CHARMM internal coordinates of N, CA and C (Angstrom, degrees):
IC EDIT
DIST 1 N 1 CA 1.4324
DIST 1 CA 1 C 1.5776
ANGL 1 N 1 CA 1 C 108.18
DIST 1 C 2 N 1.3262
ANGL 1 CA 1 C 2 N 114.51
DIHE 1 N 1 CA 1 C 2 N -47.10
DIST 2 N 2 CA 1.4917
ANGL 1 C 2 N 2 CA 117.27
DIHE 1 CA 1 C 2 N 2 CA 179.25
DIST 2 CA 2 C 1.5033
ANGL 2 N 2 CA 2 C 109.36
DIHE 1 C 2 N 2 CA 2 C -62.90
DIST 2 C 3 N 1.3332
ANGL 2 CA 2 C 3 N 122.40
DIHE 2 N 2 CA 2 C 3 N -35.95
DIST 3 N 3 CA 1.4277
ANGL 2 C 3 N 3 CA 124.93
DIHE 2 CA 2 C 3 N 3 CA 177.18
DIST 3 CA 3 C 1.5346
ANGL 3 N 3 CA 3 C 111.29
DIHE 2 C 3 N 3 CA 3 C -55.60
DIST 3 C 4 N 1.3342
ANGL 3 CA 3 C 4 N 113.61
DIHE 3 N 3 CA 3 C 4 N -49.93
DIST 4 N 4 CA 1.4598
ANGL 3 C 4 N 4 CA 119.03
DIHE 3 CA 3 C 4 N 4 CA -177.85
DIST 4 CA 4 C 1.5527
ANGL 4 N 4 CA 4 C 110.77
DIHE 3 C 4 N 4 CA 4 C -63.21
DIST 4 C 5 N 1.3424
ANGL 4 CA 4 C 5 N 117.35
DIHE 4 N 4 CA 4 C 5 N -37.09
DIST 5 N 5 CA 1.4695
ANGL 4 C 5 N 5 CA 116.33
DIHE 4 CA 4 C 5 N 5 CA 178.85
DIST 5 CA 5 C 1.5106
ANGL 5 N 5 CA 5 C 110.67
DIHE 4 C 5 N 5 CA 5 C -68.53
DIST 5 C 6 N 1.3262
ANGL 5 CA 5 C 6 N 116.81
DIHE 5 N 5 CA 5 C 6 N -37.27
DIST 6 N 6 CA 1.4858
ANGL 5 C 6 N 6 CA 119.63
DIHE 5 CA 5 C 6 N 6 CA 177.42
DIST 6 CA 6 C 1.5160
ANGL 6 N 6 CA 6 C 109.48
DIHE 5 C 6 N 6 CA 6 C -67.31
DIST 6 C 7 N 1.3192
ANGL 6 CA 6 C 7 N 122.01
DIHE 6 N 6 CA 6 C 7 N -40.70
DIST 7 N 7 CA 1.3738
ANGL 6 C 7 N 7 CA 121.20
DIHE 6 CA 6 C 7 N 7 CA 179.55
DIST 7 CA 7 C 1.5297
ANGL 7 N 7 CA 7 C 114.08
DIHE 6 C 7 N 7 CA 7 C -64.18
DIST 7 C 8 N 1.3181
ANGL 7 CA 7 C 8 N 114.81
DIHE 7 N 7 CA 7 C 8 N -33.61
DIST 8 N 8 CA 1.4554
ANGL 7 C 8 N 8 CA 120.30
DIHE 7 CA 7 C 8 N 8 CA -179.87
DIST 8 CA 8 C 1.5480
ANGL 8 N 8 CA 8 C 109.75
DIHE 7 C 8 N 8 CA 8 C -64.94
DIST 8 C 9 N 1.3718
ANGL 8 CA 8 C 9 N 120.13
DIHE 8 N 8 CA 8 C 9 N -30.45
DIST 9 N 9 CA 1.4246
ANGL 8 C 9 N 9 CA 121.74
DIHE 8 CA 8 C 9 N 9 CA 179.42
DIST 9 CA 9 C 1.5015
ANGL 9 N 9 CA 9 C 111.64
DIHE 8 C 9 N 9 CA 9 C -77.17
DIST 9 C 10 N 1.3192
ANGL 9 CA 9 C 10 N 116.54
DIHE 9 N 9 CA 9 C 10 N -28.19
DIST 10 N 10 CA 1.5244
ANGL 9 C 10 N 10 CA 119.53
DIHE 9 CA 9 C 10 N 10 CA -175.35
DIST 10 CA 10 C 1.5479
ANGL 10 N 10 CA 10 C 110.20
DIHE 9 C 10 N 10 CA 10 C -84.35
DIST 10 C 11 N 1.3193
ANGL 10 CA 10 C 11 N 116.79
DIHE 10 N 10 CA 10 C 11 N -27.56
DIST 11 N 11 CA 1.4830
ANGL 10 C 11 N 11 CA 120.78
DIHE 10 CA 10 C 11 N 11 CA -171.33
DIST 11 CA 11 C 1.5641
ANGL 11 N 11 CA 11 C 104.99
DIHE 10 C 11 N 11 CA 11 C -100.59
DIST 11 C 12 N 1.3643
ANGL 11 CA 11 C 12 N 117.04
DIHE 11 N 11 CA 11 C 12 N 130.81
DIST 12 N 12 CA 1.4697
ANGL 11 C 12 N 12 CA 118.76
DIHE 11 CA 11 C 12 N 12 CA 176.36
DIST 12 CA 12 C 1.5296
ANGL 12 N 12 CA 12 C 111.85
DIHE 11 C 12 N 12 CA 12 C -57.70
DIST 12 C 13 N 1.2531
ANGL 12 CA 12 C 13 N 116.03
DIHE 12 N 12 CA 12 C 13 N 152.86
DIST 13 N 13 CA 1.4668
ANGL 12 C 13 N 13 CA 122.66
DIHE 12 CA 12 C 13 N 13 CA -178.58
DIST 13 CA 13 C 1.5353
ANGL 13 N 13 CA 13 C 116.28
DIHE 12 C 13 N 13 CA 13 C -55.50
DIST 13 C 14 N 1.3032
ANGL 13 CA 13 C 14 N 113.72
DIHE 13 N 13 CA 13 C 14 N -32.69
DIST 14 N 14 CA 1.5072
ANGL 13 C 14 N 14 CA 120.06
DIHE 13 CA 13 C 14 N 14 CA 179.64
DIST 14 CA 14 C 1.5426
ANGL 14 N 14 CA 14 C 109.67
DIHE 13 C 14 N 14 CA 14 C -67.40
DIST 14 C 15 N 1.2783
ANGL 14 CA 14 C 15 N 118.75
DIHE 14 N 14 CA 14 C 15 N -24.77
DIST 15 N 15 CA 1.4835
ANGL 14 C 15 N 15 CA 122.89
DIHE 14 CA 14 C 15 N 15 CA -174.43
DIST 15 CA 15 C 1.5152
ANGL 15 N 15 CA 15 C 114.23
DIHE 14 C 15 N 15 CA 15 C -107.96
DIST 15 C 16 N 1.3231
ANGL 15 CA 15 C 16 N 118.88
DIHE 15 N 15 CA 15 C 16 N 10.36
DIST 16 N 16 CA 1.4803
ANGL 15 C 16 N 16 CA 120.46
DIHE 15 CA 15 C 16 N 16 CA -178.58
DIST 16 CA 16 C 1.5298
ANGL 16 N 16 CA 16 C 112.44
DIHE 15 C 16 N 16 CA 16 C -57.43
DIST 16 C 17 N 1.3203
ANGL 16 CA 16 C 17 N 119.76
DIHE 16 N 16 CA 16 C 17 N -38.01
DIST 17 N 17 CA 1.4769
ANGL 16 C 17 N 17 CA 117.19
DIHE 16 CA 16 C 17 N 17 CA -179.01
DIST 17 CA 17 C 1.5013
ANGL 17 N 17 CA 17 C 110.22
DIHE 16 C 17 N 17 CA 17 C -71.43
DIST 17 C 18 N 1.2778
ANGL 17 CA 17 C 18 N 119.99
DIHE 17 N 17 CA 17 C 18 N -33.01
DIST 18 N 18 CA 1.4733
ANGL 17 C 18 N 18 CA 122.03
DIHE 17 CA 17 C 18 N 18 CA -179.64
DIST 18 CA 18 C 1.5598
ANGL 18 N 18 CA 18 C 109.82
DIHE 17 C 18 N 18 CA 18 C -71.87
DIST 18 C 19 N 1.3968
ANGL 18 CA 18 C 19 N 112.36
DIHE 18 N 18 CA 18 C 19 N -35.54
DIST 19 N 19 CA 1.4974
ANGL 18 C 19 N 19 CA 116.58
DIHE 18 CA 18 C 19 N 19 CA 177.76
DIST 19 CA 19 C 1.4893
ANGL 19 N 19 CA 19 C 112.27
DIHE 18 C 19 N 19 CA 19 C -68.38
DIST 19 C 20 N 1.3246
ANGL 19 CA 19 C 20 N 114.85
DIHE 19 N 19 CA 19 C 20 N -40.84
DIST 20 N 20 CA 1.4942
ANGL 19 C 20 N 20 CA 118.64
DIHE 19 CA 19 C 20 N 20 CA 176.88
DIST 20 CA 20 C 1.4735
ANGL 20 N 20 CA 20 C 112.43
DIHE 19 C 20 N 20 CA 20 C -63.19
DIST 20 C 21 N 1.3484
ANGL 20 CA 20 C 21 N 118.70
DIHE 20 N 20 CA 20 C 21 N -40.53
DIST 21 N 21 CA 1.4609
ANGL 20 C 21 N 21 CA 121.34
DIHE 20 CA 20 C 21 N 21 CA 178.12
DIST 21 CA 21 C 1.4958
ANGL 21 N 21 CA 21 C 110.36
DIHE 20 C 21 N 21 CA 21 C -66.76
DIST 21 C 22 N 1.3039
ANGL 21 CA 21 C 22 N 116.28
DIHE 21 N 21 CA 21 C 22 N -43.54
DIST 22 N 22 CA 1.5451
ANGL 21 C 22 N 22 CA 118.68
DIHE 21 CA 21 C 22 N 22 CA 177.13
DIST 22 CA 22 C 1.4800
ANGL 22 N 22 CA 22 C 112.70
DIHE 21 C 22 N 22 CA 22 C -62.00
DIST 22 C 23 N 1.3079
ANGL 22 CA 22 C 23 N 116.89
DIHE 22 N 22 CA 22 C 23 N -37.71
DIST 23 N 23 CA 1.4875
ANGL 22 C 23 N 23 CA 119.32
DIHE 22 CA 22 C 23 N 23 CA 178.83
DIST 23 CA 23 C 1.5235
ANGL 23 N 23 CA 23 C 109.23
DIHE 22 C 23 N 23 CA 23 C -68.84
DIST 23 C 24 N 1.2580
ANGL 23 CA 23 C 24 N 118.52
DIHE 23 N 23 CA 23 C 24 N -45.73
DIST 24 N 24 CA 1.4901
ANGL 23 C 24 N 24 CA 125.34
DIHE 23 CA 23 C 24 N 24 CA 175.38
DIST 24 CA 24 C 1.5449
ANGL 24 N 24 CA 24 C 112.09
DIHE 23 C 24 N 24 CA 24 C -53.27
DIST 24 C 25 N 1.3212
ANGL 24 CA 24 C 25 N 114.76
DIHE 24 N 24 CA 24 C 25 N -49.75
DIST 25 N 25 CA 1.4810
ANGL 24 C 25 N 25 CA 120.19
DIHE 24 CA 24 C 25 N 25 CA -179.04
DIST 25 CA 25 C 1.5120
ANGL 25 N 25 CA 25 C 109.04
DIHE 24 C 25 N 25 CA 25 C -67.31
DIST 25 C 26 N 1.2890
ANGL 25 CA 25 C 26 N 117.78
DIHE 25 N 25 CA 25 C 26 N -37.82
DIST 26 N 26 CA 1.5036
ANGL 25 C 26 N 26 CA 118.03
DIHE 25 CA 25 C 26 N 26 CA 176.66
DIST 26 CA 26 C 1.4637
ANGL 26 N 26 CA 26 C 115.51
DIHE 25 C 26 N 26 CA 26 C -65.92
DIST 26 C 27 N 1.3230
ANGL 26 CA 26 C 27 N 116.95
DIHE 26 N 26 CA 26 C 27 N -41.21
DIST 27 N 27 CA 1.4532
ANGL 26 C 27 N 27 CA 121.80
DIHE 26 CA 26 C 27 N 27 CA 175.35
DIST 27 CA 27 C 1.5536
ANGL 27 N 27 CA 27 C 110.56
DIHE 26 C 27 N 27 CA 27 C -66.24
DIST 27 C 28 N 1.2914
ANGL 27 CA 27 C 28 N 117.75
DIHE 27 N 27 CA 27 C 28 N -37.32
DIST 28 N 28 CA 1.4576
ANGL 27 C 28 N 28 CA 119.85
DIHE 27 CA 27 C 28 N 28 CA 177.10
DIST 28 CA 28 C 1.5472
ANGL 28 N 28 CA 28 C 113.02
DIHE 27 C 28 N 28 CA 28 C -65.87
DIST 28 C 29 N 1.3117
ANGL 28 CA 28 C 29 N 115.27
DIHE 28 N 28 CA 28 C 29 N -37.71
DIST 29 N 29 CA 1.5279
ANGL 28 C 29 N 29 CA 120.29
DIHE 28 CA 28 C 29 N 29 CA 176.16
DIST 29 CA 29 C 1.4971
ANGL 29 N 29 CA 29 C 108.21
DIHE 28 C 29 N 29 CA 29 C -67.51
DIST 29 C 30 N 1.3396
ANGL 29 CA 29 C 30 N 117.47
DIHE 29 N 29 CA 29 C 30 N -41.95
DIST 30 N 30 CA 1.4929
ANGL 29 C 30 N 30 CA 116.05
DIHE 29 CA 29 C 30 N 30 CA 179.16
DIST 30 CA 30 C 1.4640
ANGL 30 N 30 CA 30 C 112.04
DIHE 29 C 30 N 30 CA 30 C -65.83
DIST 30 C 31 N 1.3311
ANGL 30 CA 30 C 31 N 119.37
DIHE 30 N 30 CA 30 C 31 N -36.74
DIST 31 N 31 CA 1.4803
ANGL 30 C 31 N 31 CA 121.81
DIHE 30 CA 30 C 31 N 31 CA 176.07
DIST 31 CA 31 C 1.5557
ANGL 31 N 31 CA 31 C 110.74
DIHE 30 C 31 N 31 CA 31 C -60.90
DIST 31 C 32 N 1.3333
ANGL 31 CA 31 C 32 N 116.42
DIHE 31 N 31 CA 31 C 32 N -44.71
DIST 32 N 32 CA 1.4703
ANGL 31 C 32 N 32 CA 119.01
DIHE 31 CA 31 C 32 N 32 CA 179.37
DIST 32 CA 32 C 1.5497
ANGL 32 N 32 CA 32 C 110.00
DIHE 31 C 32 N 32 CA 32 C -64.16
DIST 32 C 33 N 1.2902
ANGL 32 CA 32 C 33 N 119.14
DIHE 32 N 32 CA 32 C 33 N -41.97
DIST 33 N 33 CA 1.4502
ANGL 32 C 33 N 33 CA 122.14
DIHE 32 CA 32 C 33 N 33 CA 178.79
DIST 33 CA 33 C 1.5421
ANGL 33 N 33 CA 33 C 111.20
DIHE 32 C 33 N 33 CA 33 C -62.47
DIST 33 C 34 N 1.2970
ANGL 33 CA 33 C 34 N 117.96
DIHE 33 N 33 CA 33 C 34 N -43.90
DIST 34 N 34 CA 1.5075
ANGL 33 C 34 N 34 CA 121.38
DIHE 33 CA 33 C 34 N 34 CA 178.84
DIST 34 CA 34 C 1.5261
ANGL 34 N 34 CA 34 C 109.87
DIHE 33 C 34 N 34 CA 34 C -64.56
DIST 34 C 35 N 1.3000
ANGL 34 CA 34 C 35 N 116.51
DIHE 34 N 34 CA 34 C 35 N -40.25
DIST 35 N 35 CA 1.4899
ANGL 34 C 35 N 35 CA 117.24
DIHE 34 CA 34 C 35 N 35 CA -179.42
DIST 35 CA 35 C 1.5281
ANGL 35 N 35 CA 35 C 111.79
DIHE 34 C 35 N 35 CA 35 C -70.54
DIST 35 C 36 N 1.2992
ANGL 35 CA 35 C 36 N 118.68
DIHE 35 N 35 CA 35 C 36 N -41.26
DIST 36 N 36 CA 1.4917
ANGL 35 C 36 N 36 CA 118.64
DIHE 35 CA 35 C 36 N 36 CA -175.29
DIST 36 CA 36 C 1.5369
ANGL 36 N 36 CA 36 C 112.60
DIHE 35 C 36 N 36 CA 36 C -84.01
DIST 36 C 37 N 1.3215
ANGL 36 CA 36 C 37 N 119.27
DIHE 36 N 36 CA 36 C 37 N -21.15
DIST 37 N 37 CA 1.4246
ANGL 36 C 37 N 37 CA 120.08
DIHE 36 CA 36 C 37 N 37 CA -177.34
DIST 37 CA 37 C 1.5239
ANGL 37 N 37 CA 37 C 114.12
DIHE 36 C 37 N 37 CA 37 C -98.18
DIST 37 C 38 N 1.3631
ANGL 37 CA 37 C 38 N 116.75
DIHE 37 N 37 CA 37 C 38 N -29.21
DIST 38 N 38 CA 1.4611
ANGL 37 C 38 N 38 CA 122.57
DIHE 37 CA 37 C 38 N 38 CA -175.98
DIST 38 CA 38 C 1.4945
ANGL 38 N 38 CA 38 C 118.43
DIHE 37 C 38 N 38 CA 38 C -116.39
DIST 38 C 39 N 1.2940
ANGL 38 CA 38 C 39 N 114.56
DIHE 38 N 38 CA 38 C 39 N -49.11
DIST 39 N 39 CA 1.4686
ANGL 38 C 39 N 39 CA 120.02
DIHE 38 CA 38 C 39 N 39 CA -172.59
DIST 39 CA 39 C 1.4831
ANGL 39 N 39 CA 39 C 111.03
DIHE 38 C 39 N 39 CA 39 C -75.95
DIST 39 C 40 N 1.3432
ANGL 39 CA 39 C 40 N 119.48
DIHE 39 N 39 CA 39 C 40 N -55.00
DIST 40 N 40 CA 1.4737
ANGL 39 C 40 N 40 CA 122.08
DIHE 39 CA 39 C 40 N 40 CA -174.55
DIST 40 CA 40 C 1.5222
ANGL 40 N 40 CA 40 C 110.79
DIHE 39 C 40 N 40 CA 40 C -65.82
DIST 40 C 41 N 1.3908
ANGL 40 CA 40 C 41 N 121.47
DIHE 40 N 40 CA 40 C 41 N -44.25
DIST 41 N 41 CA 1.4108
ANGL 40 C 41 N 41 CA 115.36
DIHE 40 CA 40 C 41 N 41 CA 178.02
DIST 41 CA 41 C 1.5041
ANGL 41 N 41 CA 41 C 113.03
DIHE 40 C 41 N 41 CA 41 C -65.68
DIST 41 C 42 N 1.2182
ANGL 41 CA 41 C 42 N 122.77
DIHE 41 N 41 CA 41 C 42 N -31.86
DIST 42 N 42 CA 1.4861
ANGL 41 C 42 N 42 CA 125.01
DIHE 41 CA 41 C 42 N 42 CA -179.93
DIST 42 CA 42 C 1.5513
ANGL 42 N 42 CA 42 C 107.55
DIHE 41 C 42 N 42 CA 42 C -61.60
DIST 42 C 43 N 1.2792
ANGL 42 CA 42 C 43 N 118.62
DIHE 42 N 42 CA 42 C 43 N -47.91
DIST 43 N 43 CA 1.4710
ANGL 42 C 43 N 43 CA 121.25
DIHE 42 CA 42 C 43 N 43 CA -174.99
DIST 43 CA 43 C 1.5298
ANGL 43 N 43 CA 43 C 111.93
DIHE 42 C 43 N 43 CA 43 C -84.39
DIST 43 C 44 N 1.3041
ANGL 43 CA 43 C 44 N 119.28
DIHE 43 N 43 CA 43 C 44 N -11.02
DIST 44 N 44 CA 1.5084
ANGL 43 C 44 N 44 CA 117.82
DIHE 43 CA 43 C 44 N 44 CA -178.24
DIST 44 CA 44 C 1.5106
ANGL 44 N 44 CA 44 C 108.27
DIHE 43 C 44 N 44 CA 44 C -82.74
DIST 44 C 45 N 1.2621
ANGL 44 CA 44 C 45 N 122.24
DIHE 44 N 44 CA 44 C 45 N -13.27
DIST 45 N 45 CA 1.5165
ANGL 44 C 45 N 45 CA 123.89
DIHE 44 CA 44 C 45 N 45 CA 177.84
DIST 45 CA 45 C 1.5085
ANGL 45 N 45 CA 45 C 110.89
DIHE 44 C 45 N 45 CA 45 C -77.63
DIST 45 C 46 N 1.2634
ANGL 45 CA 45 C 46 N 121.55
DIHE 45 N 45 CA 45 C 46 N -14.49
DIST 46 N 46 CA 1.4308
ANGL 45 C 46 N 46 CA 123.48
DIHE 45 CA 45 C 46 N 46 CA -176.90
DIST 46 CA 46 C 1.4791
ANGL 46 N 46 CA 46 C 110.91
DIHE 45 C 46 N 46 CA 46 C -77.41
END
COOR INIT
IC SEED 1 N 1 CA 1 C
IC BUILD
């Protein structure tokens, strides 16, 4: 929540929708990387 409030102050008001979409896509990619590089390989050895 604090990250979104900070991002809203950095991004001009006209680009808030694009900034929110970019943040969402970035967090989605981070989630995929964490799952494929750390979580799935750890549990596949069992």
